[in-house]
One Martini backbone bead per residue (centre of mass of N, CA, C, O) as a GRO file, in nm:
protein
  344
    1UNK     BB    1  -1.687   0.268  -0.501
    2UNK     BB    2  -1.830   0.507  -0.681
    3UNK     BB    3  -1.739   0.600  -1.021
    4UNK     BB    4  -1.622   0.779  -1.274
    5UNK     BB    5  -1.451   0.795  -1.556
    6UNK     BB    6  -1.307   1.059  -1.491
    7UNK     BB    7  -1.202   0.984  -1.207
    8UNK     BB    8  -1.026   0.751  -1.301
    9UNK     BB    9  -0.851   0.903  -1.507
   10UNK     BB   10  -0.741   1.111  -1.303
   11UNK     BB   11  -0.615   0.908  -1.108
   12UNK     BB   12  -0.427   0.789  -1.356
   13UNK     BB   13  -0.345   1.004  -1.570
   14UNK     BB   14  -0.553   0.965  -1.822
   15UNK     BB   15  -0.692   0.915  -2.114
   16UNK     BB   16  -1.025   0.963  -2.269
   17UNK     BB   17  -1.340   0.818  -2.394
   18UNK     BB   18  -1.668   0.945  -2.363
   19UNK     BB   19  -1.861   0.906  -2.080
   20UNK     BB   20  -1.768   1.085  -1.797
   21UNK     BB   21  -2.048   1.004  -1.617
   22UNK     BB   22  -2.007   0.719  -1.599
   23UNK     BB   23  -2.081   0.459  -1.387
   24UNK     BB   24  -1.875   0.286  -1.150
   25UNK     BB   25  -1.927  -0.026  -0.944
   26UNK     BB   26  -1.688  -0.218  -1.061
   27UNK     BB   27  -1.498  -0.516  -1.103
   28UNK     BB   28  -1.396  -0.718  -1.399
   29UNK     BB   29  -1.427  -0.937  -1.629
   30UNK     BB   30  -1.534  -0.974  -1.942
   31UNK     BB   31  -1.732  -1.224  -1.908
   32UNK     BB   32  -1.856  -1.082  -1.615
   33UNK     BB   33  -1.987  -0.836  -1.700
   34UNK     BB   34  -2.135  -0.523  -1.644
   35UNK     BB   35  -2.271  -0.207  -1.672
   36UNK     BB   36  -2.057  -0.127  -1.412
   37UNK     BB   37  -1.789  -0.215  -1.535
   38UNK     BB   38  -1.444  -0.258  -1.493
   39UNK     BB   39  -1.208  -0.324  -1.751
   40UNK     BB   40  -0.949  -0.521  -1.916
   41UNK     BB   41  -0.718  -0.500  -2.208
   42UNK     BB   42  -0.391  -0.674  -2.314
   43UNK     BB   43  -0.521  -0.861  -2.549
   44UNK     BB   44  -0.614  -1.030  -2.860
   45UNK     BB   45  -0.701  -1.264  -2.725
   46UNK     BB   46  -0.977  -1.375  -2.809
   47UNK     BB   47  -1.330  -1.318  -2.748
   48UNK     BB   48  -1.573  -1.118  -2.726
   49UNK     BB   49  -1.850  -1.087  -2.589
   50UNK     BB   50  -2.160  -1.061  -2.619
   51UNK     BB   51  -2.272  -0.762  -2.554
   52UNK     BB   52  -2.037  -0.558  -2.508
   53UNK     BB   53  -2.105  -0.333  -2.204
   54UNK     BB   54  -1.931  -0.171  -2.024
   55UNK     BB   55  -1.848   0.114  -1.864
   56UNK     BB   56  -1.528   0.034  -1.889
   57UNK     BB   57  -1.205   0.045  -2.066
   58UNK     BB   58  -0.876  -0.073  -2.027
   59UNK     BB   59  -0.652   0.026  -2.293
   60UNK     BB   60  -0.517   0.040  -2.584
   61UNK     BB   61  -0.517   0.213  -2.875
   62UNK     BB   62  -0.504  -0.026  -3.068
   63UNK     BB   63  -0.754  -0.188  -2.937
   64UNK     BB   64  -0.988   0.025  -2.928
   65UNK     BB   65  -1.080  -0.009  -3.234
   66UNK     BB   66  -1.227  -0.303  -3.160
   67UNK     BB   67  -1.445  -0.155  -3.023
   68UNK     BB   68  -1.722  -0.042  -2.947
   69UNK     BB   69  -1.835   0.283  -2.968
   70UNK     BB   70  -1.998   0.275  -2.681
   71UNK     BB   71  -1.729   0.242  -2.538
   72UNK     BB   72  -1.550   0.322  -2.277
   73UNK     BB   73  -1.212   0.474  -2.269
   74UNK     BB   74  -0.892   0.398  -2.128
   75UNK     BB   75  -0.567   0.492  -2.192
   76UNK     BB   76  -0.303   0.236  -2.200
   77UNK     BB   77   0.018   0.081  -2.175
   78UNK     BB   78  -0.081  -0.067  -1.880
   79UNK     BB   79  -0.368  -0.210  -1.811
   80UNK     BB   80  -0.324  -0.397  -1.564
   81UNK     BB   81  -0.198  -0.188  -1.376
   82UNK     BB   82  -0.427   0.030  -1.392
   83UNK     BB   83  -0.649  -0.155  -1.292
   84UNK     BB   84  -0.526  -0.205  -1.012
   85UNK     BB   85  -0.533   0.091  -0.926
   86UNK     BB   86  -0.841   0.136  -0.965
   87UNK     BB   87  -0.939  -0.082  -0.759
   88UNK     BB   88  -0.869   0.084  -0.505
   89UNK     BB   89  -1.108   0.285  -0.565
   90UNK     BB   90  -1.356   0.090  -0.631
   91UNK     BB   91  -1.231  -0.175  -0.439
   92UNK     BB   92  -1.180  -0.147  -0.140
   93UNK     BB   93  -1.092  -0.220   0.148
   94UNK     BB   94  -1.227  -0.275   0.426
   95UNK     BB   95  -1.320  -0.118   0.704
   96UNK     BB   96  -1.327  -0.069   1.016
   97UNK     BB   97  -1.588  -0.099   1.273
   98UNK     BB   98  -1.494  -0.100   1.584
   99UNK     BB   99  -1.553  -0.389   1.690
  100UNK     BB  100  -1.643  -0.624   1.966
  101UNK     BB  101  -1.664  -0.933   2.038
  102UNK     BB  102  -1.780  -1.108   2.312
  103UNK     BB  103  -1.548  -1.349   2.269
  104UNK     BB  104  -1.324  -1.169   2.306
  105UNK     BB  105  -0.969  -1.167   2.427
  106UNK     BB  106  -0.853  -0.869   2.579
  107UNK     BB  107  -0.608  -0.735   2.723
  108UNK     BB  108  -0.557  -0.481   2.956
  109UNK     BB  109  -0.229  -0.479   2.871
  110UNK     BB  110  -0.303  -0.369   2.608
  111UNK     BB  111  -0.231  -0.164   2.319
  112UNK     BB  112  -0.478   0.056   2.179
  113UNK     BB  113  -0.619   0.184   1.927
  114UNK     BB  114  -0.827   0.301   1.692
  115UNK     BB  115  -1.071   0.130   1.534
  116UNK     BB  116  -1.090  -0.171   1.623
  117UNK     BB  117  -1.135  -0.512   1.506
  118UNK     BB  118  -1.303  -0.786   1.679
  119UNK     BB  119  -1.355  -1.102   1.653
  120UNK     BB  120  -1.426  -1.409   1.709
  121UNK     BB  121  -1.202  -1.547   1.934
  122UNK     BB  122  -1.008  -1.344   2.006
  123UNK     BB  123  -0.654  -1.315   2.103
  124UNK     BB  124  -0.494  -1.086   2.345
  125UNK     BB  125  -0.208  -1.025   2.488
  126UNK     BB  126   0.012  -0.905   2.684
  127UNK     BB  127   0.179  -0.615   2.539
  128UNK     BB  128   0.025  -0.558   2.308
  129UNK     BB  129   0.021  -0.379   1.984
  130UNK     BB  130  -0.243  -0.181   1.824
  131UNK     BB  131  -0.342  -0.017   1.560
  132UNK     BB  132  -0.514   0.171   1.368
  133UNK     BB  133  -0.776   0.006   1.189
  134UNK     BB  134  -0.760  -0.281   1.261
  135UNK     BB  135  -0.816  -0.634   1.160
  136UNK     BB  136  -0.957  -0.908   1.357
  137UNK     BB  137  -1.047  -1.207   1.302
  138UNK     BB  138  -1.136  -1.503   1.353
  139UNK     BB  139  -0.912  -1.671   1.560
  140UNK     BB  140  -0.707  -1.474   1.649
  141UNK     BB  141  -0.357  -1.469   1.752
  142UNK     BB  142  -0.191  -1.258   2.007
  143UNK     BB  143   0.090  -1.229   2.146
  144UNK     BB  144   0.306  -1.127   2.349
  145UNK     BB  145   0.451  -0.827   2.241
  146UNK     BB  146   0.316  -0.754   2.001
  147UNK     BB  147   0.311  -0.586   1.673
  148UNK     BB  148   0.058  -0.373   1.523
  149UNK     BB  149  -0.027  -0.178   1.292
  150UNK     BB  150  -0.181   0.009   1.072
  151UNK     BB  151  -0.427  -0.125   0.880
  152UNK     BB  152  -0.458  -0.419   0.939
  153UNK     BB  153  -0.509  -0.768   0.812
  154UNK     BB  154  -0.655  -1.051   0.988
  155UNK     BB  155  -0.738  -1.346   0.919
  156UNK     BB  156  -0.855  -1.633   0.986
  157UNK     BB  157  -0.626  -1.803   1.203
  158UNK     BB  158  -0.414  -1.623   1.288
  159UNK     BB  159  -0.063  -1.640   1.409
  160UNK     BB  160   0.110  -1.473   1.680
  161UNK     BB  161   0.386  -1.486   1.817
  162UNK     BB  162   0.575  -1.376   2.043
  163UNK     BB  163   0.708  -1.059   1.921
  164UNK     BB  164   0.576  -0.991   1.676
  165UNK     BB  165   0.613  -0.773   1.376
  166UNK     BB  166   0.405  -0.518   1.232
  167UNK     BB  167   0.330  -0.308   1.013
  168UNK     BB  168   0.172  -0.133   0.788
  169UNK     BB  169  -0.069  -0.283   0.591
  170UNK     BB  170  -0.088  -0.571   0.674
  171UNK     BB  171  -0.146  -0.899   0.520
  172UNK     BB  172  -0.313  -1.191   0.662
  173UNK     BB  173  -0.394  -1.495   0.588
  174UNK     BB  174  -0.530  -1.776   0.643
  175UNK     BB  175  -0.319  -1.952   0.873
  176UNK     BB  176  -0.100  -1.780   0.941
  177UNK     BB  177   0.246  -1.808   1.072
  178UNK     BB  178   0.413  -1.593   1.310
  179UNK     BB  179   0.704  -1.684   1.498
  180UNK     BB  180   0.801  -1.950   1.498
  181UNK     BB  181   1.000  -2.198   1.533
  182UNK     BB  182   1.278  -2.308   1.429
  183UNK     BB  183   1.479  -2.563   1.262
  184UNK     BB  184   1.679  -2.625   1.550
  185UNK     BB  185   1.952  -2.865   1.583
  186UNK     BB  186   2.171  -3.063   1.802
  187UNK     BB  187   2.406  -3.321   1.789
  188UNK     BB  188   2.564  -3.588   2.009
  189UNK     BB  189   2.489  -3.884   1.859
  190UNK     BB  190   2.197  -3.956   2.020
  191UNK     BB  191   2.073  -3.660   2.022
  192UNK     BB  192   1.858  -3.379   2.013
  193UNK     BB  193   1.915  -3.031   2.046
  194UNK     BB  194   1.771  -2.740   2.110
  195UNK     BB  195   1.797  -2.451   1.959
  196UNK     BB  196   1.767  -2.141   2.010
  197UNK     BB  197   1.442  -1.942   1.967
  198UNK     BB  198   1.489  -1.594   2.052
  199UNK     BB  199   1.402  -1.424   1.839
  200UNK     BB  200   1.265  -1.243   1.561
  201UNK     BB  201   0.989  -1.084   1.370
  202UNK     BB  202   0.966  -0.883   1.061
  203UNK     BB  203   0.704  -0.690   0.908
  204UNK     BB  204   0.670  -0.468   0.684
  205UNK     BB  205   0.530  -0.256   0.500
  206UNK     BB  206   0.295  -0.400   0.279
  207UNK     BB  207   0.271  -0.685   0.352
  208UNK     BB  208   0.187  -1.011   0.201
  209UNK     BB  209   0.025  -1.315   0.324
  210UNK     BB  210  -0.058  -1.624   0.277
  211UNK     BB  211  -0.208  -1.908   0.315
  212UNK     BB  212  -0.037  -2.117   0.527
  213UNK     BB  213   0.200  -1.951   0.604
  214UNK     BB  214   0.547  -1.962   0.726
  215UNK     BB  215   0.727  -1.755   0.977
  216UNK     BB  216   1.016  -1.757   1.135
  217UNK     BB  217   1.205  -1.697   1.379
  218UNK     BB  218   1.481  -1.620   1.506
  219UNK     BB  219   1.720  -1.755   1.687
  220UNK     BB  220   1.935  -1.483   1.750
  221UNK     BB  221   1.767  -1.303   1.558
  222UNK     BB  222   1.630  -1.192   1.241
  223UNK     BB  223   1.332  -1.201   1.069
  224UNK     BB  224   1.288  -1.046   0.737
  225UNK     BB  225   1.031  -0.849   0.573
  226UNK     BB  226   1.000  -0.642   0.327
  227UNK     BB  227   0.875  -0.392   0.175
  228UNK     BB  228   0.609  -0.503  -0.035
  229UNK     BB  229   0.602  -0.795   0.003
  230UNK     BB  230   0.493  -1.106  -0.169
  231UNK     BB  231   0.328  -1.396  -0.031
  232UNK     BB  232   0.218  -1.691  -0.077
  233UNK     BB  233   0.095  -1.980  -0.042
  234UNK     BB  234   0.267  -2.226   0.112
  235UNK     BB  235   0.513  -2.092   0.268
  236UNK     BB  236   0.860  -2.131   0.378
  237UNK     BB  237   1.019  -1.944   0.646
  238UNK     BB  238   1.303  -1.934   0.799
  239UNK     BB  239   1.543  -1.871   1.003
  240UNK     BB  240   1.710  -1.567   0.934
  241UNK     BB  241   1.566  -1.454   0.709
  242UNK     BB  242   1.620  -1.223   0.424
  243UNK     BB  243   1.384  -1.001   0.283
  244UNK     BB  244   1.324  -0.774   0.073
  245UNK     BB  245   1.197  -0.548  -0.138
  246UNK     BB  246   0.957  -0.631  -0.357
  247UNK     BB  247   0.900  -0.930  -0.332
  248UNK     BB  248   0.821  -1.241  -0.511
  249UNK     BB  249   0.639  -1.537  -0.383
  250UNK     BB  250   0.551  -1.845  -0.457
  251UNK     BB  251   0.413  -2.132  -0.415
  252UNK     BB  252   0.586  -2.379  -0.222
  253UNK     BB  253   0.813  -2.241  -0.105
  254UNK     BB  254   1.151  -2.304   0.033
  255UNK     BB  255   1.333  -2.140   0.306
  256UNK     BB  256   1.622  -2.148   0.440
  257UNK     BB  257   1.839  -2.066   0.661
  258UNK     BB  258   1.997  -1.754   0.611
  259UNK     BB  259   1.867  -1.644   0.375
  260UNK     BB  260   1.911  -1.411   0.094
  261UNK     BB  261   1.678  -1.167  -0.049
  262UNK     BB  262   1.667  -0.933  -0.264
  263UNK     BB  263   1.546  -0.688  -0.421
  264UNK     BB  264   1.304  -0.766  -0.672
  265UNK     BB  265   1.256  -1.048  -0.660
  266UNK     BB  266   1.161  -1.360  -0.839
  267UNK     BB  267   0.966  -1.642  -0.720
  268UNK     BB  268   0.873  -1.937  -0.787
  269UNK     BB  269   0.726  -2.226  -0.767
  270UNK     BB  270   0.884  -2.469  -0.575
  271UNK     BB  271   1.124  -2.344  -0.452
  272UNK     BB  272   1.453  -2.440  -0.333
  273UNK     BB  273   1.642  -2.361  -0.031
  274UNK     BB  274   1.931  -2.343   0.096
  275UNK     BB  275   2.139  -2.259   0.320
  276UNK     BB  276   2.297  -1.949   0.282
  277UNK     BB  277   2.174  -1.818   0.056
  278UNK     BB  278   2.184  -1.594  -0.246
  279UNK     BB  279   1.983  -1.324  -0.383
  280UNK     BB  280   1.993  -1.097  -0.608
  281UNK     BB  281   1.892  -0.826  -0.749
  282UNK     BB  282   1.621  -0.905  -0.972
  283UNK     BB  283   1.590  -1.194  -0.970
  284UNK     BB  284   1.486  -1.483  -1.165
  285UNK     BB  285   1.300  -1.777  -1.054
  286UNK     BB  286   1.194  -2.068  -1.147
  287UNK     BB  287   1.013  -2.328  -1.125
  288UNK     BB  288   1.154  -2.591  -0.935
  289UNK     BB  289   1.398  -2.488  -0.826
  290UNK     BB  290   1.749  -2.529  -0.706
  291UNK     BB  291   1.921  -2.401  -0.417
  292UNK     BB  292   2.211  -2.425  -0.291
  293UNK     BB  293   2.406  -2.415  -0.043
  294UNK     BB  294   2.563  -2.095  -0.059
  295UNK     BB  295   2.444  -1.980  -0.303
  296UNK     BB  296   2.502  -1.739  -0.566
  297UNK     BB  297   2.263  -1.537  -0.726
  298UNK     BB  298   2.307  -1.351  -0.987
  299UNK     BB  299   2.267  -1.078  -1.142
  300UNK     BB  300   2.107  -1.055  -1.475
  301UNK     BB  301   1.919  -1.320  -1.449
  302UNK     BB  302   1.762  -1.614  -1.549
  303UNK     BB  303   1.642  -1.898  -1.361
  304UNK     BB  304   1.692  -2.268  -1.364
  305UNK     BB  305   1.671  -2.557  -1.203
  306UNK     BB  306   1.865  -2.866  -1.106
  307UNK     BB  307   2.060  -2.686  -1.044
  308UNK     BB  308   2.077  -2.371  -1.061
  309UNK     BB  309   2.058  -2.186  -1.376
  310UNK     BB  310   2.081  -2.037  -1.645
  311UNK     BB  311   1.845  -2.046  -1.887
  312UNK     BB  312   2.027  -2.091  -2.135
  313UNK     BB  313   2.164  -2.343  -2.012
  314UNK     BB  314   1.913  -2.508  -1.947
  315UNK     BB  315   1.812  -2.536  -2.241
  316UNK     BB  316   2.059  -2.682  -2.353
  317UNK     BB  317   2.048  -2.926  -2.159
  318UNK     BB  318   1.756  -3.011  -2.219
  319UNK     BB  319   1.811  -3.086  -2.513
  320UNK     BB  320   2.015  -3.312  -2.443
  321UNK     BB  321   1.833  -3.493  -2.272
  322UNK     BB  322   1.642  -3.566  -2.517
  323UNK     BB  323   1.908  -3.716  -2.668
  324UNK     BB  324   2.020  -3.960  -2.503
  325UNK     BB  325   1.931  -4.215  -2.658
  326UNK     BB  326   2.078  -4.136  -2.921
  327UNK     BB  327   2.361  -4.103  -2.799
  328UNK     BB  328   2.385  -4.389  -2.689
  329UNK     BB  329   2.362  -4.532  -2.962
  330UNK     BB  330   2.615  -4.398  -3.084
  331UNK     BB  331   2.818  -4.504  -2.878
  332UNK     BB  332   2.767  -4.806  -2.922
  333UNK     BB  333   2.847  -4.801  -3.219
  334UNK     BB  334   3.139  -4.699  -3.174
  335UNK     BB  335   3.232  -4.932  -2.991
  336UNK     BB  336   3.193  -5.152  -3.201
  337UNK     BB  337   3.387  -5.034  -3.413
  338UNK     BB  338   3.641  -5.027  -3.239
  339UNK     BB  339   3.648  -5.330  -3.176
  340UNK     BB  340   3.675  -5.421  -3.472
  341UNK     BB  341   3.943  -5.269  -3.532
  342UNK     BB  342   4.120  -5.414  -3.309
  343UNK     BB  343   4.092  -5.711  -3.451
  344UNK     BB  344   4.288  -5.657  -3.708
   0.00000   0.00000   0.00000
């Protein structure tokens, strides 16, 4: 949607200078900007491209003085955040066209809201409920008794097992699988018996799930992803996991069953969780960390390492690991000296 500099500034409730009627036609990075671009600058690193002349720049007052005088500027203390907010206005997600492809198979026993878009080869089983304005792209499968809220977007190849529930404005990227059976088996010493996986899975409002991520249903209870949580590509969430509100989880993380992650936690890539672990509110866990089964990761710290430990402790130990050859040589030297003294 095209907007003027003034409209963007008023939307963000920020001050600006320059041509308030200058039209903004899209968002871009500095290097790929056009004359209609809105860009942001939040660092003095790097060099501006030659002939830098976007429609408008969101940046701090300190850095604005380094820009050409002809550039329109919106002043922000957090340029990247305000740029993201402005992008919602300038480049919103496309709205449903309300069309149904001739190859879509939608059960007559499904409950449908208004203006839903069904792409090629979509399948919707009986008892499913889909809210107003949702978009189901090619090859999406919606099992029986699923619930999809208003204005959700399901990209190609998304699969919802029976009974999965999505709130409003949920975004599922290509290949995401929601509500599959958890990995639960009991051994009698000779073979494994499948433990019932008869619970459900709930994704609350404004959750976004990356491509090829899997979120299992609860075994006898509920797997729940809290409001506003964002999960990256290739993440595994096991049965009965509870993730709070506005949590961020990066790619290739694996979360074992019955783990609880409280609100506003930040989880780096390739973090591994043992079962029944707990992460308290606001904790930050760095990439490739390992959280042991039953571990409680306390609030108020940044954590790293395997097994996970506070970052300050991890750094101290890491420094010692680097000195192991030197320490070993010192120990061997001391052992030799002690042996020589004993022979006297």
